[in-house]
N, C-alpha and C positions, 0 to 999 in steps of 0.2 A: 454320335447318331447317322443314319443316312440320309440322303437328299431324298431318295423315294420313301421314307418314312415320313418326313417333313412334309413332303408333300403332298401325301394321302392326308396329312393333318390340317395341312393349308384349305384343303378340297371342303374339308368338315366346319372348320370353326369360320372361311367365307361362307360358306352354302352359295345361297342364290346370288348373293352378291358382288361375287368376282369371280373370273377364271383363273385358273393357276397353270401356268407353264412353266414346262424346264428351260433355263435359255438354251441347251442342245438340243432338243428335241430330242432326246435320247430315248432306249428302250428298258422299262424296267426288268431287272437280272431278277433270278429267283429268291435272291437273299433282300431283294425288296429294295435294291443301291441301281441308282441311276449313272449309267456306265458314262457318261458325259460331262455332268457338271457337278457343282457345287453348289449352285446359283436355283433361284426359281424367282418366277415374273408372277405376279397379281393385279390381275387390271378390274375395275369393277365394271359388273354388268350393265349398268345402265349411270346416269348424270341425278344427282339429287340436287336440292337446295345445298349451297354451299361448295365445299372443297370435298369430293366423294372419294378423291381416291387416299384424302386423310382422315378421311372417317373410317373408311377402311383399313388402312393402316391402325389406325389406335382398335380396332376389333381384334385382327389377327394380333396385334402384341398384347390383351388382356388375355385370350382364348390360349397365347402357348405360355404366357408366365401362369395360367392356371393349370395347363394341361405340365410343364416342365419346371415347378419352382426351383428346382436345384442349376438348372444350366443356367449358364451366361447369356443372357438374351438382352441386349442394348437396342436402340432405335435412336437414330438421327434424320431427319425431315424424311426423304421415305424409302430409306434402309433400314432393315430390322437385320440383324446378326444374331447367330442363331451358334455359339460356340464358334465353329469353321465354315457354316454354313451361310449363305446372303438369301434374304426375301428382299426383293425390289417392289415394291406397288406404285404401279405408275397410273398417272393422269387417265378418265376413261376415253377409252379410243378403240376401234378394233385394232389388235392386238397386232406388231410389229418390230419384231429386233431394230430395224432401221426407221423407226418413226420418226425419231429425234432428230437423227438428221435431216430427214428430208422437211422436216416444219424449222427448221433452222435454213437451209437454202431456199426453202419460200419465203421466208420471212426475210431474211438479207436482200435476194430479188426486188421482193416490193417494197423494201425501204429505197431501193433506190431508183427503184421507177418514180415512185412518191418522189424521192428527191427534185427529180429534171421539171417534174410541174412547178415545183417549189421554185429551185434557183436557177430555173434554165440548163444547158450543156453545153460545153462540157463542167461538172462543179467538184469541188474535193470533200473529201469524208474522211474522217481518221479513226484507226484503228489500232488501239491500242498507244505504243507511240510513233504510229509513223501516219501520213497526211497521203492521201494516195488522190489520183487526180481517175475520177470516171467520167469516160465519155461514150455513151448510151448509143450515140449516132454510128458509133465507130464500132462496137461490141454488140449492138441489141441485146436479144435473148441470150448470146452466149455471152453475156458480160461476168457470169457465174455459171462456171462447169462443176459438174458434177462426176467424180472419179474416183479413186478407191476401190483398186484392186485388194483382193483379199493381204494383209501383210503390208502395205502401204500407209502412211502415216495421215499423208493428207488426204483430207475429203471433198474439198474443192479446189478450184481456180479463180480466182478474181485476177478477172483482165484492169490492168490500168496503164494510163499514157504517161507516167512519171517513172514506174517501176518497173514494167511489164508484168508478168505472169508473177502473181500473189498465192503462194501455195498455203492453205488454213487448212489444224485441226479440229474437226466440230465434236465435242462432247456435253452430255446431258447433264440433270443437274445433280444426279447419282454419283457414288462413286465408281471412276471408269478405270479402267485398264491402260498402263503408260504402253506397254511393250511387254513381248516375249523375247527369250535369252538365245534364240537360236543365230541371231545376227552379233552376238557381243559374246561370242566364244571366249574370244583372247582376252575379257577384260578380267583381270586378277580378282574383282569381289566376283563372279561369277566362278573362276576356278576354285575358289577359296569356298564358297556355297557350295560345289561340286565335291569338294572335300570332306566338308560336313555329313553329306548327305551319304558319302562312301564308308563313313565312320559308323554313323547310324545302321547300317547295313550291316557290317559286319558285325555289328555289337546285337544286331534280331529287333531293332527299336526301327518303327514306322519313318519312312521317307516324305511322305507326305502331311502337310499340315502343319505346316512347320515355316517359319519365315525368317529375318532377319534384313535391318536397316541397313538403306546403303549410305553409305559416306563418302564416296567419292564423286565428288560434280561431273567428271568428265561422262562418267555414265549415267548418271542422273540424267543429265542434259540428254545424252544419244537416247537415253529409254521415252523421254518426254516430245524430244522434234524430230527423231527419227535417227534409225542408223545411221546415214552420211553424213549427221552433227558431229563438227570438228573443234570448231570454236566460230564464234559471233562473224566472220569474215566469211565463212565455206559458203560457198555456192546455194542458193536457195534450190527446192528440189519436191518431188514427194515424199522423201524422206529425210528433208532437212527443213522444215515449215516456219513460215514465217511467224506464223500465230496460230495458238491452241485457244479456242472460245470455248469454256467451260459454263453451262446452263441454258435452261431452254428458253430463255426468255429475254430471247433479241430485243434492241430498241436502238432509238436514233435522238439525242437531243445532243443541244449546243456542239453541234458540228462531228459528234463523235458516235460510231456504233456501240452499243452497252450493254453488258447484259446483267443478269441478276447476281453471276456468280463472278469470274475472274476471266479477265483474257492474259495470257502468258507470251509476250514480245520473246524473240529467240532470243534464247543467250542467258535469259531468267530463269534462278532454280526456286521451285516450287515453294509453300506455304504452309504452316500450318501442317492440316490434317489430311494434305497432299504429298508430304513426305514421302518417298517411293521405298519401297521394302522387296527385296528376291522372295520367293514364296514359291509352294509346292500345292499343288492338289493332286485327287486320283483321276484320271481321264481314259478311257478305252481306249485303245491302241496309237497311244502317245506316248513315245521314247526317251522323253527331253531328257539329256546329260546321260544319257545312255541306260536310263532307269526305267523299265517295262510299266505301261501303264501310268505314266506321272506327268502333268504338267509343270512347265516352270517360269514363272512370269513375272514380272514387277509390277507392284501396285500401287496405290497410296494408302498408307496404315499397312496396320499390321493386320493379314488377315486366318492367321496361326498362331501358334507355339513359336515362341524368338527360342532362338538357338545359338 
């Protein structure tokens, strides 16, 4: 199935209940295949009593199973996988690909300023396994600085009085990308995967829609914390972050920043379904590892045929 076909079906299934977007905002070609992505977002058009995105998710899931009874369709939380394609159903909002990060930054800043009234200034707050000294009087509105040039791992810098700048990567509730491979070409498993792609190409097999689980812990940590990661003692920075905060629902309790998902501390390995795979998809204009119109990325969980 092509993503363009899936998006057309999603529009018919969601009807007036949701807006459908391809994540790359690509143009549909004459063969009905989008040139930029194998992912789509669906956002509810209006709030309903209860959880509007979960209602829309169920409607889409039922519609796809009815239309494609022979396809592999699986659903978890707000993500539907249709073979090697993905459909993200987001909560009601004006659609914005950066919405999650913006909300997380706003929430964290609000938590810190609320704590000033509760605890006085300065105060301590724990993120992951580290307790940070927060001095609002010293840093003011700049206590959290949004950064994130495309390709950098960090999304924000938290200003602290005891550890200096703390670099944090923010992720939403859905499955999320760990990294591309352009900065990891010297890693053995990346080279091994390239060899597999070359063998498939010679055999006339597709080099897209394939994946392989990563076993090298160093490569896993580089893909998770940033290309500059070498060990837990490496200086932190925009590409070697202190923490990964996964989950949209950020809260504060018992002295700690918490989330409805998980917080990874620099050097920890991902767990469960977050285990990363190197994988490929069609992407017009990308020529990763020397293959035309192919994107090679590292994602949690397999998103294609295992090779």
